[in-house]
matplotlib code that plots the C-alpha trace (Angstrom):
import matplotlib.pyplot as plt

x = [0.0, 1.2, 2.2, 2.6, 5.0, 7.2, 7.6, 3.9, 4.0, 4.2, 1.4, -1.1, 0.2, -0.1, -3.2, -3.0, -2.0, -1.6, -2.8, -6.1, -7.3, -6.7, -10.0, -8.6, -5.8, -4.8, -2.4, -1.6, 1.0, 1.9, 1.2, 2.7, 2.9, 1.1, -1.7, -4.6, -2.9, -1.9, -5.4, -6.9, -4.5, -5.0, -8.8, -8.8, -6.5, -8.7, -11.8, -10.2, -9.5, -12.9, -16.4, -16.4, -18.2, -16.2, -17.7, -15.5, -16.4, -15.2, -16.4, -17.1, -18.3, -20.9, -20.2, -18.2, -15.3, -14.8, -14.5, -11.5, -13.1, -10.5, -7.7, -8.9, -9.2, -5.7, -4.2, -6.0, -4.6, -1.1, -0.9, -2.8, -6.1, -8.4, -9.8, -11.0, -13.5, -16.5, -16.2, -19.7, -20.8, -20.9, -20.1, -17.3, -17.9, -15.4, -15.7, -15.6, -18.8, -17.1, -18.7, -17.3, -19.8, -19.0, -20.6, -20.0, -20.3, -21.9, -24.4, -25.2, -24.8, -28.0, -27.3, -23.9, -25.5, -28.1, -25.7, -25.5, -23.0, -19.8, -16.5, -14.3, -15.1, -12.4, -12.7, -10.6, -10.3, -11.9, -10.4, -13.8, -15.3, -17.0, -17.4, -21.2, -20.9, -18.3, -20.4, -23.2, -21.2, -18.7, -21.3, -22.7, -19.5, -20.2, -19.3, -17.0, -13.4, -14.5, -12.0, -12.1, -9.4, -8.6, -6.2, -5.7, -3.4, -3.8, -5.5, -5.7, -4.5, -7.9, -9.7, -11.6, -9.9, -6.4, -7.2, -9.0, -6.7, -3.2, -2.9, -4.9, -5.7, -7.8, -5.9, -6.9, -5.7, -2.7, -1.4, 1.3, 2.7, 4.1, 5.5, 7.0, 10.4, 9.1, 7.7, 9.9, 7.9, 8.1, 8.5, 11.2, 8.6, 7.2, 10.7, 11.4, 8.0, 8.7, 12.2, 10.9, 8.3, 10.8, 13.1, 10.3, 8.1, 9.3, 6.1, 4.0, 6.4, 6.0, 2.2, 1.8, 4.6, 5.5, 1.9, 2.3, -1.2, -1.8, -2.9, -5.7, -6.9, -5.9, -8.7, -11.6, -13.8, -13.9, -10.9, -11.5, -9.3, -11.4, -14.6, -13.0, -11.9, -15.4, -16.8, -17.2, -15.9, -18.7, -16.9, -13.8, -15.2, -17.6, -20.5, -24.1, -26.7, -29.6, -29.4, -31.0, -32.9, -33.2, -33.8, -32.1, -34.2, -32.9, -35.7, -35.1, -37.3, -35.1, -34.3, -31.0, -30.2, -30.8, -28.0, -30.4, -29.8, -31.9, -34.0, -32.0, -32.4, -29.9, -30.9, -29.0, -29.2, -27.2, -23.8, -24.2, -25.2, -27.1, -28.8, -28.7, -31.5, -31.9, -34.5, -35.6, -38.9, -40.3, -41.0, -44.7, -44.1, -43.0, -45.8, -44.7, -41.1, -42.2, -44.2, -41.1, -39.1, -42.0, -42.1, -38.4, -38.9, -42.0, -40.5, -37.3, -39.0, -37.1, -37.9, -37.2, -35.1, -35.7, -34.2, -36.8, -35.4, -37.1, -39.3, -38.7, -40.9, -44.0, -42.5, -43.5, -47.1, -47.1, -45.7, -48.4, -51.0, -49.5, -49.5, -53.2, -53.7, -51.6, -52.0, -48.3, -46.8, -43.4, -41.8, -40.3, -38.5, -37.0, -33.3, -32.6, -29.1, -28.7, -30.4, -28.7, -26.5, -27.7, -26.7, -25.1, -23.7, -22.1, -18.3, -17.3, -13.7, -12.1, -12.9, -14.9, -18.7, -20.7, -22.1, -18.6, -17.2, -19.8, -21.6, -24.8, -26.4, -25.0, -21.4, -21.9, -23.4, -20.6, -17.9, -19.6, -19.9, -16.2, -15.3, -17.1, -15.2, -11.9, -12.5, -13.4, -10.2, -8.1, -9.9, -9.1, -5.6, -4.3, -6.4, -7.8, -11.1, -14.2, -18.0, -18.5, -17.9, -19.6, -19.7, -20.9, -22.4, -20.2, -23.3, -24.8, -25.6, -23.8, -20.8, -18.4, -20.4, -21.0, -17.3, -16.8, -19.7, -18.6, -14.9, -15.4, -16.7, -14.0, -13.8, -14.5, -14.8, -17.1, -15.7, -15.9, -13.8, -16.6, -16.4, -18.7, -19.0, -17.6, -20.4, -21.2, -19.7, -22.5, -21.8, -22.1, -25.2, -26.3, -24.6, -27.9, -26.4, -24.0, -26.6, -28.9, -26.2, -25.3, -29.0, -29.2, -26.3, -27.1, -27.3, -30.7, -31.9, -35.5, -39.0, -40.3, -43.7, -45.9, -45.3, -43.2, -45.1]
y = [0.0, 3.6, 5.6, 9.3, 8.7, 5.6, 5.8, 4.6, 1.7, -0.9, 0.9, 0.2, -3.3, -4.6, -6.7, -7.8, -6.1, -8.0, -11.1, -9.6, -8.2, -4.4, -2.6, 0.9, 2.7, 5.8, 8.4, 11.3, 13.9, 17.5, 19.6, 18.6, 14.9, 13.7, 12.0, 13.2, 12.7, 9.2, 8.2, 9.8, 7.9, 4.6, 4.9, 5.8, 2.9, 0.4, 1.8, 1.3, -2.4, -3.5, -2.5, -0.8, 2.0, 4.7, 7.2, 10.3, 12.3, 15.6, 17.1, 20.5, 20.4, 22.8, 22.0, 19.7, 22.1, 21.5, 17.8, 15.6, 15.4, 17.7, 15.8, 12.5, 14.1, 15.7, 12.4, 10.6, 13.2, 12.9, 9.1, 8.5, 7.2, 9.9, 7.9, 5.3, 7.6, 9.7, 12.9, 14.2, 17.3, 15.7, 12.0, 10.0, 6.8, 4.3, 2.1, -0.9, 0.2, 1.8, 4.9, 7.8, 9.9, 12.9, 14.0, 16.6, 14.8, 17.9, 18.6, 15.1, 13.1, 11.1, 10.3, 8.9, 6.7, 5.4, 4.7, 1.0, -1.1, 0.9, -0.8, 2.1, 5.1, 7.7, 10.3, 13.4, 16.0, 13.9, 16.0, 17.2, 13.7, 12.9, 9.5, 9.7, 10.3, 7.5, 5.0, 5.6, 5.8, 3.0, 0.1, 1.3, 0.2, -3.5, -5.0, -8.0, -6.8, -3.1, -0.6, 2.8, 5.3, 8.4, 11.1, 14.1, 16.7, 16.4, 19.2, 18.7, 15.8, 15.5, 15.1, 11.8, 10.8, 11.3, 9.3, 6.5, 6.0, 7.3, 6.9, 3.7, 2.4, -0.7, -4.0, -4.1, -0.5, 0.2, 3.6, 5.5, 9.0, 10.8, 14.4, 16.7, 15.0, 12.0, 14.0, 13.6, 16.2, 19.1, 22.4, 24.9, 27.5, 25.1, 24.3, 28.0, 28.5, 25.5, 26.8, 30.3, 28.9, 26.7, 29.7, 32.1, 29.7, 26.2, 25.4, 26.3, 24.4, 21.3, 21.5, 22.5, 20.5, 17.7, 16.8, 17.4, 17.9, 20.9, 20.7, 23.2, 26.1, 29.4, 31.2, 29.2, 30.6, 27.4, 25.1, 21.4, 20.5, 22.7, 20.8, 17.4, 18.3, 19.3, 15.9, 14.0, 17.0, 16.7, 13.7, 15.7, 19.1, 20.0, 20.6, 21.6, 20.8, 22.4, 25.8, 27.0, 24.2, 25.1, 23.5, 25.2, 24.5, 24.9, 24.0, 23.1, 22.3, 20.9, 17.4, 15.6, 16.4, 20.1, 22.4, 23.6, 20.3, 18.6, 19.8, 19.8, 20.3, 20.7, 20.2, 22.2, 21.5, 24.1, 24.1, 20.6, 19.7, 16.6, 15.6, 16.2, 15.2, 15.6, 14.5, 15.0, 16.7, 18.7, 22.4, 21.8, 19.5, 22.3, 21.7, 18.1, 19.2, 21.8, 19.2, 17.0, 19.9, 20.8, 17.4, 17.5, 20.8, 19.6, 16.4, 18.2, 21.3, 23.5, 26.5, 26.8, 29.2, 28.8, 30.2, 32.5, 32.7, 30.9, 28.0, 29.0, 32.1, 30.1, 28.1, 30.6, 30.5, 26.7, 26.4, 28.8, 26.5, 23.5, 25.4, 26.0, 22.2, 21.5, 22.4, 23.2, 25.8, 25.9, 29.3, 30.2, 32.9, 33.7, 33.9, 36.5, 35.9, 39.2, 41.1, 43.5, 42.1, 41.3, 43.7, 46.2, 48.5, 45.8, 45.2, 42.1, 42.7, 45.6, 48.9, 47.3, 47.1, 44.3, 46.6, 47.6, 44.1, 42.1, 42.8, 40.9, 38.4, 35.5, 36.6, 37.4, 34.0, 32.1, 34.0, 33.5, 29.8, 29.8, 31.4, 28.6, 25.9, 27.7, 28.1, 24.4, 23.4, 25.7, 24.4, 20.8, 21.2, 24.1, 24.2, 27.6, 27.6, 29.1, 28.9, 29.9, 26.5, 23.9, 20.2, 17.7, 14.4, 11.7, 9.7, 12.4, 11.4, 12.8, 14.0, 13.5, 15.8, 18.3, 18.6, 19.3, 21.8, 23.7, 23.9, 24.9, 28.5, 31.2, 34.7, 37.6, 41.3, 44.1, 47.1, 48.8, 46.1, 44.3, 40.5, 38.4, 34.7, 34.0, 33.4, 29.7, 28.3, 28.0, 24.3, 23.5, 22.0, 24.3, 23.2, 22.6, 20.8, 23.5, 26.2, 24.4, 24.3, 28.0, 28.9, 26.8, 28.8, 32.1, 35.3, 36.7, 39.2, 38.0, 38.7, 35.6, 34.2, 32.1, 31.4, 28.6, 26.2]
z = [0.0, -0.5, 2.5, 3.1, 5.9, 5.9, 9.7, 9.9, 7.5, 10.3, 12.2, 9.4, 8.6, 12.2, 12.6, 16.3, 19.5, 22.9, 21.1, 20.0, 16.6, 16.4, 17.2, 17.8, 15.9, 17.7, 16.2, 18.5, 18.8, 17.9, 14.9, 11.5, 12.4, 9.3, 11.4, 9.3, 5.9, 6.9, 7.9, 4.8, 2.5, 4.3, 4.2, 0.5, -0.3, 1.5, -0.2, -3.6, -2.9, -1.7, -0.6, 2.8, 4.5, 6.2, 8.6, 9.0, 12.1, 13.5, 16.7, 15.1, 11.5, 10.1, 6.4, 4.2, 4.1, 7.9, 7.3, 6.2, 2.7, 1.2, 2.9, 1.4, -2.0, -1.9, -0.9, -3.8, -6.2, -4.8, -5.0, -8.2, -6.7, -8.0, -10.9, -8.5, -6.9, -7.5, -5.4, -4.9, -2.9, 0.5, -0.2, -1.8, -3.7, -5.0, -8.1, -5.8, -4.0, -1.0, 0.6, 2.7, 4.7, 6.9, 10.1, 12.9, 16.2, 17.9, 15.3, 14.0, 17.2, 16.7, 13.1, 14.0, 16.7, 14.2, 11.3, 10.5, 8.7, 9.4, 8.8, 9.9, 12.1, 11.7, 14.4, 13.7, 16.4, 19.2, 22.0, 23.1, 23.2, 26.5, 28.2, 27.8, 24.1, 23.7, 25.5, 23.0, 19.8, 20.2, 20.3, 17.0, 15.2, 15.3, 11.9, 12.0, 12.0, 12.1, 13.4, 15.1, 14.3, 16.3, 15.2, 17.4, 19.0, 22.8, 24.6, 28.4, 30.5, 32.0, 28.7, 28.3, 25.0, 26.6, 29.7, 27.8, 24.8, 25.8, 29.6, 29.9, 26.4, 25.8, 25.3, 21.6, 20.9, 18.8, 20.0, 18.3, 19.0, 16.0, 15.8, 13.2, 13.9, 11.9, 9.0, 6.0, 4.0, 6.5, 4.7, 5.4, 6.4, 9.0, 10.3, 10.9, 12.6, 14.9, 15.7, 16.5, 18.9, 20.6, 21.2, 22.4, 24.5, 25.1, 27.0, 24.0, 21.7, 23.8, 23.7, 20.0, 18.4, 20.8, 21.8, 25.5, 27.0, 29.2, 32.8, 32.4, 30.2, 31.8, 29.8, 31.1, 33.8, 35.8, 35.8, 35.4, 38.3, 40.6, 39.5, 39.9, 43.5, 44.3, 43.5, 46.7, 48.7, 51.2, 52.6, 53.2, 54.4, 57.2, 55.0, 56.0, 53.3, 55.2, 53.5, 50.3, 48.4, 44.8, 41.4, 38.4, 35.3, 31.8, 29.4, 25.7, 22.8, 20.1, 21.1, 21.0, 17.4, 17.9, 19.2, 21.9, 23.6, 26.3, 29.2, 32.4, 36.1, 38.9, 42.5, 45.2, 48.9, 50.7, 49.2, 47.8, 44.2, 44.9, 41.7, 37.9, 35.5, 31.8, 29.2, 25.7, 24.9, 22.0, 22.2, 22.4, 25.4, 27.7, 30.1, 30.4, 31.1, 33.6, 35.5, 35.7, 37.2, 39.4, 40.9, 41.7, 43.5, 45.3, 46.6, 47.8, 49.4, 46.9, 44.8, 41.1, 39.0, 35.3, 32.1, 30.7, 27.1, 24.3, 25.3, 28.9, 28.6, 29.6, 32.5, 35.2, 34.0, 33.9, 37.5, 38.7, 37.1, 38.8, 42.1, 41.8, 41.9, 45.0, 48.6, 48.7, 46.3, 44.6, 44.7, 41.3, 39.5, 36.1, 35.3, 32.7, 31.5, 29.8, 32.6, 35.1, 37.8, 41.4, 44.1, 41.7, 44.4, 46.4, 46.0, 44.1, 45.1, 46.9, 45.2, 42.3, 42.3, 40.8, 38.2, 37.1, 37.1, 35.2, 31.9, 32.9, 35.4, 33.4, 33.8, 37.4, 38.1, 36.3, 38.2, 41.5, 40.8, 39.8, 43.1, 44.9, 42.9, 43.5, 47.2, 47.5, 45.7, 47.9, 51.0, 50.2, 48.7, 50.8, 53.9, 53.2, 55.0, 53.4, 53.7, 50.1, 48.5, 46.4, 46.7, 44.1, 45.1, 43.6, 42.7, 40.5, 36.9, 33.9, 35.8, 32.9, 30.7, 33.4, 34.0, 30.3, 30.1, 33.1, 32.2, 28.5, 28.6, 28.5, 29.8, 27.5, 27.8, 26.7, 25.0, 28.3, 30.0, 31.9, 32.2, 30.2, 29.2, 25.7, 23.2, 22.5, 19.3, 16.9, 16.5, 20.2, 21.7, 24.5, 27.8, 29.6, 32.6, 33.3, 32.8, 35.2, 37.9, 37.3, 37.9, 41.0, 42.6, 41.0, 43.2, 44.1, 41.5, 40.9, 41.8, 43.5, 42.7, 45.1, 48.7, 50.1, 52.2]

ax = plt.figure().add_subplot(projection="3d")
ax.plot(x, y, z, "-o")
ax.set_aspect("equal")
plt.show()
């Protein structure tokens, strides 16, 4: 078979690992390591020799230009395979009957899960893959002798894909690190760029070109290590869960395949996040979703804070309807993310008022939650006592995805210098779990409706 990089010839030829047939082929490392071009050429060569179905997936892909389509085509052109294929708008077919199809994991998650008869799943850029997503996607690749390929530059040491396929890979995984040092086709321009970064910032050089994962993203609002330390923290710290009891409710109406995501609730008991729930429901089923949230609040003597944007606009009215049918009433209030900050004249830090620090209530709520996580981390790791903490019950559902959702948003600034939460990537499904938690711990800035029992 042709090879773009002779250093990887044995990687593709090897059929067994640890005495078992190869199920996973993992290529990881720094930039300019030929990972994607190698996978593109190998997949094209196999498709030209027999009839197979190859699913090419990226985490973020809004159109075919974002996929590995162009990489496959360029490799076919380079190695004389072009005549073996029919390159259509969003599909590639071979004369042998093979088929390539391309999906974005964020946008087409349900389609990937329901795709049958896949021989090779090639996952490019799987750094954002979560454990929950993986547990649903991996079983769908079930053809005899089917393989799953992963090609990526490491992001953070705490990422699921790093821990699962590099630190502790499955026994049937063939894992290979490859960097620019093994790229025989590296251009002189790239060599100069690499040398410059190596001189100016060796830490950046190690991450970008040697594939060394970072410990944490310094630009995120809530660091992943803070969140991980908060899980099970109630067993380490003197925690009282008898304070505020609240359900944060983030309603959605688009279903799993829509970027608006799922409905989600987060139950707070004092400083402890005790329960997470999520479910799929259409926009016209908002009363059904509200009733589910209502029952959670009612059974836990909690009030409800709900996102009032979009389908959430009618939640308050529907909770009032439910209250009219019960002896007990659930107090509820709307969370307006773009609204004014709570306690605007109070100091957030010495000499800086809330109204001067934060652009809106959403930013204020995220930063106050970050403060809780940081205080918890410092309490456990450094012994710095604080009452303003957060603990997460280790038995909560969806913890893996919650960690990712909470540790993804980055800080941004208005033109006037106020803090705000970076806008969501248009390809991302809304982080409903994280938003529900933010609302459960948000500061008071709301008109309350109904009396508590």
